[in-house]
C-alpha positions in Angstrom: 65.1 10.4 -20.9 67.0 11.7 -17.8 64.7 13.8 -15.6 61.5 12.2 -16.9 61.5 8.7 -15.6 58.0 7.2 -14.9 57.0 7.3 -11.3 55.0 4.1 -11.9 57.8 1.6 -11.8 55.8 -1.5 -12.8 56.2 -1.9 -16.5 53.4 -4.4 -16.9 49.9 -4.6 -15.5 49.3 -7.8 -13.4 46.0 -9.4 -12.5 47.5 -9.8 -9.0 47.0 -6.1 -8.6 43.2 -6.7 -8.7 43.4 -9.1 -5.8 45.5 -6.6 -3.8 42.9 -3.9 -4.4 40.0 -6.1 -3.3 41.8 -6.5 0.1 42.5 -2.8 0.2 38.9 -1.8 -0.5 37.7 -4.1 2.2 40.2 -2.8 4.7 39.3 0.8 3.9 35.5 0.1 4.0 35.4 2.1 0.8 31.9 1.3 -0.3 30.0 1.2 3.0 26.7 3.1 2.6 25.1 5.2 5.2 21.7 4.3 6.5 21.6 7.5 8.6 18.7 9.8 7.6 20.8 12.8 8.8 23.4 12.1 6.1 23.0 15.2 3.8 23.7 13.3 0.6 20.7 12.2 -1.5 20.1 8.5 -1.4 19.9 6.1 -4.3 18.6 2.7 -3.2 19.4 -0.1 -5.7 17.1 -3.0 -5.2 19.8 -5.5 -6.3 18.3 -8.8 -7.4 18.7 -11.2 -4.6 19.7 -14.3 -6.6 18.4 -17.8 -5.9 21.3 -19.4 -4.2 20.6 -22.7 -5.9 23.8 -22.9 -7.9 26.8 -20.9 -9.0 26.5 -18.1 -11.6 27.6 -18.6 -15.2 29.3 -15.8 -17.1 26.0 -14.2 -18.1 24.7 -14.0 -14.6 27.9 -12.6 -13.4 27.9 -10.0 -16.2 24.4 -8.9 -15.1 25.5 -8.1 -11.6 28.7 -6.5 -12.9 26.5 -4.0 -14.8 24.5 -3.2 -11.6 27.8 -2.5 -9.9 28.8 -0.1 -12.7 25.6 1.9 -12.2 26.2 2.0 -8.4 29.7 3.2 -8.9 28.6 5.9 -11.3 26.1 7.4 -8.9 28.7 7.5 -6.2 30.8 9.6 -8.5 27.8 11.9 -8.7 27.7 12.4 -5.0 24.9 10.0 -4.0 24.8 7.9 -0.9 24.3 4.6 -2.8 22.7 1.7 -0.9 23.4 -1.4 -3.1 23.2 -4.5 -0.9 23.8 -8.1 -1.8 21.9 -10.8 -0.1 20.6 -14.1 -1.3 17.0 -15.1 -2.1 16.9 -18.3 -0.1 13.2 -19.2 -0.1 11.0 -21.3 -2.3 10.9 -24.2 -4.8 14.4 -23.7 -6.4 16.4 -24.8 -3.5 13.9 -27.5 -2.5 14.1 -29.1 -5.9 17.9 -28.9 -5.9 18.1 -30.6 -2.5 15.7 -33.3 -3.5 17.8 -34.1 -6.6 21.1 -33.8 -4.7 20.1 -36.1 -1.8 17.6 -38.4 -3.6 14.8 -37.5 -1.2 11.2 -36.4 -1.5 10.3 -33.4 0.7 6.7 -34.4 1.3 7.7 -37.8 2.7 10.6 -36.4 4.8 8.6 -33.5 6.2 5.6 -35.5 7.4 6.7 -35.0 11.0 8.1 -31.8 12.6 11.4 -33.6 13.1 11.6 -34.6 9.5 10.6 -31.1 8.4 13.4 -29.6 10.5 15.9 -32.1 9.0 14.8 -31.1 5.5 15.1 -27.4 6.3 18.6 -28.1 7.7 19.6 -29.8 4.4 18.3 -26.8 2.5 20.3 -24.3 4.7 23.5 -26.3 4.2 23.0 -26.3 0.4 22.2 -22.6 0.4 25.2 -21.7 2.5 27.5 -23.4 0.1 25.9 -22.0 -3.0 25.7 -18.5 -1.6 29.4 -18.6 -0.7 30.3 -19.5 -4.3 28.2 -16.6 -5.6 29.7 -14.1 -3.2 33.2 -15.2 -4.3 32.3 -14.5 -7.9 31.0 -10.9 -7.3 33.8 -10.1 -4.9 36.4 -11.3 -7.5 34.7 -9.1 -10.1 35.2 -6.1 -7.9 31.5 -5.5 -7.2 31.0 -2.9 -4.5 27.9 -4.4 -3.0 27.3 -4.2 0.8 27.0 -7.8 1.8 24.0 -8.3 4.0 24.1 -11.8 5.4 20.4 -11.7 6.4 18.8 -13.1 3.2 15.2 -13.7 2.5 15.2 -16.7 4.8 16.5 -14.8 7.8 14.2 -14.0 10.7 14.8 -10.3 10.0 13.3 -10.6 6.5 10.6 -13.1 7.4 9.3 -10.8 10.1 8.8 -8.2 7.5 7.1 -10.6 5.1 4.7 -11.8 7.8 4.0 -8.3 8.8 2.8 -7.5 5.3 0.5 -10.5 5.3 -0.9 -9.5 8.7 -1.7 -6.0 7.5 -3.2 -7.0 4.2 -5.2 -9.8 5.8 -6.7 -7.4 8.3 -7.5 -5.0 5.5 -9.4 -7.8 3.6 -7.0 -7.9 0.7 -6.0 -11.5 1.5 -8.7 -14.1 1.8 -9.1 -17.9 1.8 -11.1 -19.7 -0.9 -11.7 -23.1 -2.4 -11.3 -22.8 -6.1 -9.5 -24.3 -9.1 -5.8 -23.6 -9.2 -2.8 -24.6 -11.3 -1.1 -27.5 -9.5 2.2 -29.3 -9.9 1.8 -33.0 -9.0 5.5 -33.5 -8.4 6.1 -30.5 -6.2 2.6 -30.9 -4.7 1.9 -27.2 -4.6 -0.2 -24.5 -6.2 1.4 -22.2 -8.7 0.5 -18.6 -9.6 -0.1 -17.6 -13.2 3.3 -15.9 -13.4 5.0 -19.2 -12.4 3.5 -21.2 -15.3 5.8 -22.0 -18.2 4.8 -23.6 -21.5 6.5 -26.0 -23.8 5.5 -27.5 -27.2 4.7 -31.2 -27.1 3.4 -33.7 -29.6 0.0 -35.1 -28.8 -3.4 -36.1 -30.3 -6.7 -34.4 -31.0 -9.3 -37.1 -30.3 -12.6 -37.1 -32.1 -15.2 -38.5 -29.8 -18.9 -39.4 -30.3 -21.6 -37.9 -28.1 -25.2 -39.0 -28.7 -28.0 -36.4 -29.0 -30.6 -37.3 -26.4 -33.6 -36.5 -28.6 -32.9 -38.7 -31.6 -29.6 -40.5 -30.9 -27.8 -38.6 -33.6 -24.0 -38.6 -33.4 -22.3 -35.4 -32.4 -18.5 -35.5 -32.8 -16.4 -33.5 -30.5 -12.6 -33.0 -30.7 -10.5 -32.8 -27.5 -7.0 -33.3 -26.3 -8.2 -34.3 -22.8 -10.5 -37.3 -23.1 -9.6 -38.4 -19.5 -11.8 -35.5 -18.4 -15.0 -36.9 -20.0 -16.5 -37.6 -16.6 -16.2 -33.8 -15.8 -17.9 -32.6 -19.0 -20.8 -30.3 -18.0 -21.7 -28.9 -21.4 -21.0 -28.8 -25.2 -20.7 -25.4 -26.9 -20.6 -24.1 -30.4 -20.2 -20.7 -31.9 -23.5 -18.8 -32.6 -22.5 -18.2 -36.2 -21.8 -21.9 -36.9 -24.6 -23.0 -39.2 -23.7 -26.7 -38.7 -25.2 -26.7 -35.2 -28.0 -24.2 -35.5 -31.0 -25.4 -33.5 -29.1 -27.5 -31.0 -29.1 -24.8 -28.3 -30.9 -26.0 -25.2 -30.9 -29.6 -26.2 -29.1 -32.4 -24.3 -26.3 -34.8 -25.3 -25.2 -38.0 -23.6 -21.5 -38.3 -22.6 -19.8 -41.5 -23.9 -18.6 -44.1 -21.3 -20.2 -42.2 -18.4 -23.8 -41.7 -19.7 -24.5 -38.4 -17.9 -26.4 -35.7 -19.8 -24.8 -32.4 -20.8 -26.4 -29.2 -22.0 -25.7 -27.9 -25.5 -25.2 -24.1 -25.6 -24.0 -21.3 -27.8 -20.9 -19.3 -26.9 -18.8 -16.8 -28.9 -15.6 -18.0 -27.4 -15.8 -21.3 -29.4 -13.5 -21.4 -32.5 -15.6 -23.0 -35.3 -12.3 -23.9 -37.1 -10.9 -26.0 -34.3 -11.7 -29.7 -34.5 -15.4 -30.1 -35.4 -16.4 -26.7 -34.0 -18.0 -28.3 -30.9 -16.2 -27.8 -27.6 -16.3 -29.8 -24.5 -16.5 -27.7 -21.3 -14.9 -29.9 -18.7 -13.6 -29.4 -15.1 -10.9 -28.5 -15.8 -8.8 -28.8 -18.9 -7.5 -25.3 -19.0 -8.2 -21.7 -17.9 -10.9 -21.4 -20.6 -12.8 -24.1 -18.8 -12.4 -22.4 -15.5 -13.7 -19.1 -16.9 -16.6 -20.7 -18.7 -17.7 -22.7 -15.6 -17.8 -19.5 -13.6 -19.5 -17.5 -16.3 -22.1 -20.1 -17.0 -22.7 -21.2 -13.4 -21.9 -24.8 -14.2 -21.2 -27.2 -11.3 -17.6 -28.6 -11.6 -16.6 -32.2 -10.8 -13.1 -32.7 -9.2 -11.4 -35.5 -11.2 -7.6 -35.2 -10.4 -5.9 -35.8 -7.1 -3.0 -33.7 -5.8 -0.6 -36.6 -6.7 -1.7 -36.4 -10.4 -3.9 -39.6 -10.3 -7.6 -39.8 -11.2 -10.2 -39.6 -8.4 -13.0 -42.2 -7.9 -15.3 -39.9 -9.9 -13.3 -40.8 -13.0 -14.9 -44.3 -12.9 -13.0 -46.9 -15.0 -9.8 -44.8 -15.1 -9.8 -44.0 -11.3 -6.4 -44.3 -9.6 -4.4 -44.0 -12.8 -1.9 -41.2 -13.5 -3.2 -38.7 -16.0 -1.2 -39.8 -19.0 -2.1 -43.5 -18.3 -5.7 -42.6 -17.8 -5.8 -40.9 -21.1 -4.5 -44.0 -22.9 -7.0 -46.2 -21.0 -10.1 -44.0 -21.8 -9.1 -43.9 -25.5 -8.9 -47.7 -25.5 -12.4 -47.9 -24.0 -13.8 -45.4 -26.5 -12.3 -47.4 -29.4 -13.7 -50.6 -28.0 -17.2 -49.0 -27.8 -16.9 -47.6 -31.3 -17.0 -44.0 -30.0 -13.7 -42.8 -31.2 -13.9 -41.5 -34.8 -10.2 -40.8 -35.2 -7.2 -39.3 -33.5 -5.2 -36.6 -35.2 -1.5 -35.9 -34.4 -0.9 -32.3 -33.3 1.8 -30.1 -31.7 0.4 -28.0 -28.9 1.6 -26.0 -25.9 1.2 -27.5 -22.4 1.6 -25.7 -19.1 4.6 -26.9 -17.0 6.1 -26.2 -13.6 8.6 -23.4 -13.7 11.1 -25.4 -11.5 10.7 -29.2 -12.2 9.0 -28.9 -15.7 6.3 -31.4 -14.8 3.0 -30.9 -16.7 0.5 -29.0 -14.6 -3.1 -29.9 -13.7 -6.0 -27.7 -12.5 -7.4 -29.0 -9.3 -9.6 -27.7 -6.5 -7.7 -26.4 -3.5 -8.3 -24.3 -0.5 -5.7 -21.5 -0.7 -5.0 -18.0 0.4 -5.3 -15.4 -2.3 -4.1 -11.8 -2.5 -6.5 -9.6 -4.4 -4.9 -8.3 -7.6 -7.7 -8.1 -10.2 -9.1 -4.9 -8.8 -5.6 -3.3 -8.8 -4.8 -3.8 -12.5 -5.5 -0.3 -13.6 -3.8 1.2 -10.5 -0.6 -0.7 -11.3 -0.6 0.3 -14.9 -1.0 3.9 -13.8 1.9 3.9 -11.3 4.0 2.0 -13.9 3.4 4.9 -16.3 5.2 7.1 -13.8 8.4 5.0 -13.7 11.4 5.7 -15.9 11.8 2.5 -17.9 15.2 1.8 -19.4 14.8 0.9 -22.2 11.3 2.1 -22.8 10.5 -0.9 -25.1 10.1 -3.3 -22.1 7.3 -1.3 -20.5 4.9 -2.9 -23.0 5.7 -6.4 -21.6 4.6 -5.3 -18.2 1.3 -3.8 -19.5 0.6 -6.9 -21.6 1.2 -9.1 -18.5 -1.1 -7.0 -16.3 -3.8 -7.2 -19.0 -3.6 -11.0 -19.2 -4.1 -11.6 -15.4 -7.4 -13.5 -14.9 -7.4 -14.5 -11.3 -6.3 -13.3 -7.9 -2.8 -14.4 -6.7 -2.7 -17.7 -4.8 0.0 -17.0 -2.2 0.0 -20.2 -0.2 2.3 -23.1 -1.0 2.3 -26.7 0.2 6.1 -26.6 0.6 8.6 -26.1 3.4 11.6 -23.8 2.9 9.8 -20.5 2.9 8.3 -17.9 5.1 5.5 -19.5 7.1 2.0 -18.1 6.9 1.5 -16.6 10.4 -2.0 -17.9 11.1 -3.9 -20.3 13.3 -7.3 -21.8 12.7 -9.8 -22.6 15.5 -11.1 -26.1 15.0 -14.2 -25.3 17.0 -15.5 -22.1 15.3 -13.3 -22.0 12.2 -11.9 -18.5 13.0 -8.8 -17.5 11.2 -6.4 -15.9 13.7 -3.4 -13.7 12.9 -1.1 -12.5 15.6 0.4 -9.0 16.1 3.2 -8.1 13.7 6.8 -7.8 14.8 7.8 -11.4 15.6 8.8 -14.3 13.4 6.1 -17.0 13.7 6.4 -20.7 12.8 2.9 -21.9 13.5 3.8 -25.5 12.5 6.2 -25.8 15.5 5.1 -23.0 17.9 2.5 -22.7 20.6 -0.3 -20.2 19.5 0.2 -16.7 21.0 -3.3 -16.9 22.6 -4.4 -18.8 25.7 -7.8 -19.4 24.1 -9.6 -18.7 20.9 -10.4 -14.9 20.8 -13.6 -15.6 18.9 -15.3 -18.5 20.7 -13.1 -19.0 23.8 -12.1 -22.6 22.9 -8.9 -23.8 24.7 -5.6 -23.2 22.9 -5.5 -26.9 22.1 -8.1 -26.1 19.5 -5.9 -23.6 17.7 -4.1 -25.3 14.8 -1.1 -23.7 13.3 -0.9 -23.2 9.6 1.6 -25.6 7.9 2.0 -23.9 4.6 4.4 -21.2 3.5 4.2 -18.3 1.1 4.9 -18.2 -2.6 8.6 -17.2 -2.9 7.5 -14.0 -4.8 5.5 -13.0 -1.8 8.9 -12.6 -0.1 11.0 -11.2 -3.0 8.3 -8.7 -4.0 9.0 -6.6 -0.9 12.8 -6.5 -1.4 12.8 -2.8 -2.1 11.1 -2.2 1.2 13.8 -4.2 2.9 16.5 -2.2 1.1 15.0 1.2 2.0 14.5 0.2 5.7 10.7 0.2 5.7 9.4 -0.7 9.2 12.8 0.0 10.7 13.5 3.7 9.9 10.6 5.7 8.6 12.7 8.8 7.9 15.3 6.9 5.9 12.6 5.1 4.1 11.0 8.3 3.0 14.3 9.6 1.7 15.4 6.4 0.0 12.2 5.2 -1.7 12.1 8.4 -3.9 15.2 7.3 -5.7 14.8 3.5 -5.8 16.2 1.7 -8.8 15.2 -1.8 -9.9 17.7 -3.6 -12.1 16.5 -6.9 -13.4 16.2 -9.3 -16.4 13.4 -9.2 -18.8 12.5 -12.8 -18.0 11.1 -11.8 -14.6 9.0 -8.7 -15.6 5.8 -10.7 -15.0 7.0 -11.9 -11.6 9.4 -9.9 -9.6 8.7 -6.5 -11.2 4.9 -6.9 -11.4 4.6 -8.4 -7.9 6.8 -5.6 -6.4 4.7 -2.9 -8.0 1.5 -4.5 -6.7 2.7 -5.2 -3.1 4.4 -1.8 -2.6 1.4 0.0 -3.9 -1.0 -2.0 -1.6 1.2 -1.4 1.4 2.3 2.2 0.9 0.0 3.7 -1.8 3.0 4.7 -3.9 5.2 3.6 -6.8 8.0 1.2 -5.8 10.7 2.6 -8.1 11.9 5.8 -9.8 13.8 3.8 -12.4 13.5 0.2 -13.8 16.5 -1.0 -15.7 15.9 -4.1 -17.8 18.6 -6.3 -19.3 18.3 -8.9 -22.0 19.2 -12.6 -21.7 22.8 -13.8 -21.5 23.6 -16.3 -24.2 26.5 -18.6 -25.2 28.7 -17.8 -28.2 26.2 -19.5 -30.5 23.3 -17.4 -29.2 21.7 -20.1 -27.1 20.6 -19.7 -23.4 23.1 -21.3 -21.1 21.7 -24.6 -19.6 23.5 -27.6 -18.1 21.4 -29.8 -20.4 23.0 -28.2 -23.4 26.5 -28.4 -21.9 27.1 -24.7 -22.7 27.4 -23.3 -19.2 30.6 -21.2 -18.9 32.1 -20.7 -15.4 33.3 -17.1 -14.9 36.1 -18.0 -12.5 38.6 -19.4 -15.0 37.8 -16.6 -17.5 38.5 -14.0 -14.8 41.7 -15.7 -13.7 43.0 -15.8 -17.3 42.0 -12.3 -18.4 41.3 -10.3 -15.2 38.1 -8.9 -13.8 38.5 -5.5 -15.7 38.6 -7.4 -19.0 35.5 -9.4 -18.0 33.7 -6.3 -17.0 34.7 -4.6 -20.3 32.9 -7.4 -22.1 29.9 -7.2 -19.8 29.5 -3.5 -20.7 30.2 -3.7 -24.4 28.4 -7.0 -25.1 25.1 -5.3 -26.2 23.0 -2.2 -25.9 20.8 -2.0 -22.8 17.7 -4.2 -22.9 19.0 -6.6 -25.7 20.3 -10.1 -25.3 24.1 -10.4 -25.0 26.4 -13.2 -26.1 29.5 -14.4 -24.4 32.4 -13.3 -26.6 36.0 -14.2 -25.6 37.4 -11.9 -28.3 35.8 -8.9 -26.6 37.3 -10.0 -23.3 40.7 -10.1 -25.0 40.0 -6.6 -26.3 39.3 -5.6 -22.7 42.6 -7.1 -21.6 44.4 -5.1 -24.3 42.6 -2.0 -23.2 43.8 -2.5 -19.6 47.3 -2.7 -20.9 46.8 0.4 -22.9 45.5 2.4 -19.9 48.4 1.1 -17.8 51.0 2.2 -20.4 49.3 5.6 -20.7 49.3 6.1 -17.0 53.0 5.0 -16.8 53.9 7.5 -19.6 52.1 10.4 -18.0 53.7 9.5 -14.6 57.0 10.7 -16.0 55.8 14.3 -15.9 55.0 16.5 -13.0 51.5 17.9 -12.7 51.9 21.7 -12.5 49.7 23.6 -10.1 49.7 26.7 -12.3 49.7 26.7 -16.1 48.4 28.4 -19.2 46.9 26.0 -21.7 48.2 26.1 -25.3 45.8 26.0 -28.2 46.2 22.3 -29.0 45.7 21.4 -25.3 42.6 23.5 -25.1 41.2 21.9 -28.2 41.6 18.3 -27.0 40.4 19.0 -23.5 37.3 20.6 -25.1 36.8 17.4 -27.2 37.1 15.3 -24.1 34.4 17.6 -22.5 32.1 16.6 -25.3 32.8 12.9 -24.8 32.4 13.1 -21.0 29.1 14.8 -21.4 27.8 12.1 -23.6 29.2 9.4 -21.2 27.5 11.2 -18.3 24.2 11.3 -20.0 24.4 7.6 -20.9 25.4 6.6 -17.4 22.6 8.7 -16.0 20.3 6.8 -18.4 21.5 3.6 -16.7 23.4 2.6 -19.8 26.9 1.1 -19.7 27.3 0.2 -23.4 27.5 3.8 -24.6 30.0 4.9 -21.9 32.5 2.0 -22.5 32.2 2.5 -26.3 32.8 6.3 -26.0 35.6 6.0 -23.4 37.4 3.3 -25.3 37.2 5.5 -28.4 38.5 8.6 -26.6 41.2 6.9 -24.6 42.7 4.7 -27.4 41.7 6.4 -30.6 42.0 10.1 -29.6 44.0 10.5 -26.4 46.7 7.8 -27.0 46.8 7.8 -30.8 46.6 11.5 -31.4 47.0 13.8 -28.5 49.9 11.9 -26.8 51.8 11.7 -30.1 51.2 15.4 -30.7 52.1 16.6 -27.3 55.0 14.2 -26.7 57.7 16.5 -28.1 56.5 19.5 -26.1 56.3 17.4 -22.9 59.9 16.1 -23.2 61.2 19.4 -24.7 64.4 17.6 -25.6 66.1 20.4 -27.5 64.6 23.2 -25.4 62.6 24.1 -28.5 59.6 25.1 -26.4 59.1 27.6 -23.6 58.5 26.5 -20.0 54.9 27.6 -20.3 54.4 25.5 -23.5 56.0 22.5 -21.8 54.0 22.8 -18.6 50.8 23.2 -20.6 51.5 19.7 -22.2 52.1 18.3 -18.8 48.9 19.7 -17.4 46.8 18.6 -20.4 48.2 15.0 -20.2 47.3 14.8 -16.5 43.9 16.5 -17.0 42.8 14.1 -19.7 44.2 11.0 -18.0 42.7 11.9 -14.6 39.3 12.5 -16.1 39.5 9.3 -18.3 40.4 7.2 -15.3 37.5 8.6 -13.2 34.9 8.2 -16.0 36.1 4.7 -16.7 36.2 3.6 -13.0 32.6 2.4 -12.7 33.3 -0.1 -15.5 36.9 -1.0 -15.0 37.5 -0.3 -11.3 40.8 -2.0 -10.8 43.3 -0.6 -13.3 41.8 2.9 -12.9 42.1 2.8 -9.1 45.6 1.3 -9.1 46.9 3.9 -11.6 45.1 6.8 -9.8 46.5 5.9 -6.5 50.0 5.7 -8.0 49.7 9.0 -9.7 47.4 11.1 -7.4 47.7 9.5 -4.0 44.0 8.6 -3.4 41.3 6.2 -4.7 39.6 7.0 -8.0 36.4 5.8 -6.4 36.4 8.7 -4.0 36.4 11.3 -6.8 33.5 13.2 -8.4 32.5 12.8 -12.0 34.6 15.3 -14.1 33.2 18.7 -14.6 33.6 20.3 -18.1 36.3 22.9 -18.6 34.6 24.5 -21.6 31.0 25.2 -22.5 28.7 26.2 -25.3 30.1 27.8 -28.4 33.6 27.9 -27.1 33.6 24.2 -26.5 32.2 23.5 -30.0 34.8 25.7 -31.6 37.7 24.2 -29.7 36.5 20.6 -30.1 36.0 21.2 -33.8 39.7 22.1 -34.0 40.7 18.9 -32.3 38.5 16.9 -34.7 40.1 18.6 -37.7 43.6 17.9 -36.3 42.7 14.2 -36.0 41.5 14.3 -39.6 44.7 16.0 -40.7 46.8 13.4 -38.8 45.0 10.6 -40.6 45.5 12.3 -44.0 49.3 12.7 -43.5 49.7 9.1 -42.2 47.7 7.9 -45.2 50.0 9.8 -47.5 53.1 8.4 -45.9 51.7 4.8 -46.2 51.0 5.4 -49.9 54.7 6.4 -50.4 56.1 3.5 -48.4 57.3 5.8 -45.6 57.3 4.9 -41.9 54.9 7.1 -39.9 57.9 8.7 -38.0 59.8 9.6 -41.2 59.9 13.2 -42.4 58.4 14.3 -45.7 61.0 16.6 -47.2 59.7 17.3 -50.6 56.1 18.3 -50.0 54.1 20.9 -48.2 50.8 20.2 -46.4 48.1 22.8 -46.7 45.5 23.1 -44.0 42.5 25.4 -43.4 43.3 28.6 -41.5 41.3 27.4 -38.5 44.3 25.1 -37.6 46.9 27.9 -37.7 47.2 28.0 -33.9 48.1 24.3 -33.6 50.5 24.0 -36.5 53.7 23.8 -34.4 52.7 20.5 -32.7 51.5 19.0 -36.0 54.8 20.0 -37.8 56.9 18.6 -34.9 55.0 15.3 -34.9 54.9 14.6 -38.6 58.2 16.3 -39.6 56.6 17.9 -42.5 56.1 21.5 -43.6 52.6 22.7 -43.0 51.0 25.9 -44.1 47.5 27.3 -44.0 45.5 28.7 -46.9 42.7 31.2 -46.8 40.2 30.1 -49.5 42.0 28.0 -52.0 45.2 25.9 -51.8 47.9 26.7 -54.3 47.7 25.3 -57.9 49.0 21.8 -58.3 48.1 20.7 -54.7 46.2 17.4 -54.5 43.6 16.7 -51.9 44.5 14.2 -49.1 41.4 14.6 -47.1 38.4 16.9 -46.5 40.0 20.4 -46.9 43.6 19.1 -46.7 46.1 19.2 -49.6 49.7 18.3 -50.4 51.9 20.1 -52.9 54.8 17.8 -53.9 58.0 19.8 -54.6 60.3 16.9 -55.5 60.7 13.2 -55.7 61.4 11.3 -52.4 62.3 7.6 -52.1 61.2 5.5 -49.2 63.9 4.6 -46.7 
């Protein structure tokens, strides 16, 4: 129509606009946070998960980080200085295992010399650089507003902080060295913490083995899955309530093959229904053995080497790998007539979290961080944290309750933060330097001229070759983000509003260890909020793994549908805390929504935005209804939820604003026949802009591209610099006005339904009927009549006789016969 041509000339949305905006945002430095403690804005520090840079993200991983970005963008709209960094977790087993597989090498062989170790570290760095670049490209293309910190967990900057925490806790006596049984991976050749142990079901055998009672040579049959540990058997136990073995307490039995005597005792931990009800207590089949050896004061015998072979103490099976040793000892038992039977079973075995090798329990001298004495403290501070959703708090408590040993933090690996410690070979003193530098004891001169304890020359000071458990690094990520050690004033400001977003699969590791470490170092809770997401699944509901061939690369998906469409799926895929499936149809819906928003913005761009106006009844009603939606969206965002906001905003923008309000206000906005006053027309213009502007702002955290591009075209600035929309109406007035809008929507649907029943197009008039509506809609009738081309009247209490209902409180009185065109 002449005079009302869209200012937005582009008729179609193009994915290329997303790429243009990425460059624009970077040039403008739009999302750079302030680390200045003098900045008057409140700080929200988002402890963004530093991902293991051991491979490119699949769509589920990308969606997780997109959600984190949505929360960051929302808090910016609320006026916060949001610190949301991205840096990679580049320490630990994941990258080492990947490098070993990629290059066909074995780290322990390669790193025997300092030169070989340096070469291995170099290969790890090269691998990490490539993997990190791929990850960064993914989140940048998604439009994530992270502040890219190139100093990851392997940087001297981060490692200085990690080592400083060790030095402090060591001096306070919270870290100690001890020789004790630990979970050990024979392939990775390193100790694992309880939180790093995974389990898988595996077929095996329960072996029924004959022990001889020393007194009378009577047979005692014991069932075990670990006959290769017979040499380490220190006792047999039965439940005190088991009548079959009453009277055996205190007697001795003779171990088969090895001939040593073992004590028979009672213990309530024995399950009388497992096997024969007699249990071997061996060093060490599982954690129960470890606990019972400690509890009963038994002397353990070390049977398994670090390489997974049997030690000389294993006698006839010495030198064999564990699985082979098991087969060999079974053959010997059968030959001696000491194997009654073997029973096929399915049981869970512990495996390495990275290489999936079955784990063993061996004796090792390791460094441990005290955690058992802090269990109740961590549960107490966890109770002060706002968990979203609440249901995942129980998983943390259950894990804390299950912890049975202090945390072994030393690892016999290479790509990690080195333990900053030297040992004096003369007096055995453990020496830690002053904090503030990055120490590599395996390659550095000691920072003392002589042993501070005994005066031995520095040549006697041997540098520690081990590194920290990777979680010892990652667990202080929130301290890194909040500038602990670097800016005390900023730290005090930022730590109050720290947010941890993470997956449910690492509650027992990253979340728990972070709470423990921050509490030990600062005496306070690590986070104000914890946001837990579910697991990302393929379209069939399976976790994505290369072995299943179901890994979906996000790049081609984003290139086909656009980042906004991908982010739409990420937000609407599931409610917070629940698993979410990849669904291409939802991405297509997101693409259609982008098109809808673009068309709406282009339509509204045809009309000027008046500076002064008096809103008409229909406009007030729909703005009040939007107020209600925006308030619900605000509450959901503030609850760290993106599912509810995208659901509500999609419903309002498409089903209410576009389908109802725009159609109702269109005639008044164009005013083709001058049927409306200038005041009525400008009210429509104002309302169209008010609702579009507020919709774009509220949607911008989830769909940052189309909202920003349209906002810049219409209003001359970035949508991401705006504040979250304030309500226009409040209280009872809002409820009354929003109620009118809802009733108008119901009436529209009733009239459209009536037209469909009669075979009429929705734009056709109804010339032989009168619509009756409740009196509450009297003020908005002109727009309804103009839209539907039907006579509408109101009734007080009852519609006229003969009128038939077409909805809740709506009626149509037919006055003649009309044929469909």
